[in-house]
N, C-alpha and C positions, 0 to 999 in steps of 0.2 A: 137657163144658169145655171152657173158648177158647182162642186161644191166649195172652193177655197172663194171663189167670191162670195157668194153665203151666210162662211167665216168671216174671212173681211168683213163684212155688213153687220155681221153679229157682233165684233172685234170691235169697230170705229164705235156702234150704238151705245155698249159698259163704257168706251172707254170716258164720250159724249158724256152721259151720265155721269160721268166722279170728278169729270172738272172740276164742274161749280165746291166741292167738295175742298178741294185738290185745292182753287185755285182763296179758297181760305182762312187754308193750316198755309199757302205757301208767304202771305198777306203779311200774319202772326209771324213768323221766323223774321223776315224781311223790318216790319217792324221793330221786333227785339235785336234785333243786328244795327238796327239803323237809333236805339235806344239807349245800348247797353254802353255804359262809358267806353271810352278805345281799351282801357284797365281787365276791362271783367274779360269782352265781345275775345277772347285766345284760349279766355278758360273754364266760360259756366257755355252751356248749351245746353238745348231747348231736346227734355228725354222722351216726354210727349204730351200728351192731350187729350182726357177726358170730360167723358160730362163737364165739361165746362172749368178743368182743371189745370192747369199749364201745368205742369213738371218736367224746372231745371237744375241740372245738375251741376256743381263745383269743379273743380280742381284739388280744392286744397281750402283748407277750414276757414281762412283768412279772404278768401273770394268767397265761400260760401256766407259769410259774415255780411260781406257789405251789401249782397244781392236782399239776405234780411235783412241793411237797412232800408235799402232801396225801395224791395219790394212793391207796396201799397204805391206807392207814386209811378215804376214799370201798372202797374196792372191800370191803375187809373189813363196811363199814359194807354194803355190799348187798346182798353174798352178805346179809350175817342176813337182813336189811327182803323181800328177792325171789327167795328159792329159787329156783320154778322157772326165771326168767330163765334158772337159769346165765351169768353172770356169772364169767371166768377170768380177764381179764385189763383193762385199760382205757389205751389208746394217746394222747394229747396234742398238738394240733397247733397251727398255729397258721390261726386262719379263714382266709378268704382277699379 
């Protein structure tokens, strides 16, 4: 077996192990986009997701306020649509 084929096998194995994790967060991003009202989609984005906390940033204070108002509903729907992601809370902040 050549060195190149062994490295290729290692990379393929590593990518396969990451695949379920990536799919879990892809589904959250897809659900997030489908749940947001049209006006917020272009102005709000997911900044990170760690330890069950989805961190979302908004481009302006009015968008931040809107997200604050609807984040409980968004959380409930994300939990329903993506139970494997285990989103427990949503934190909203201003984009920098």
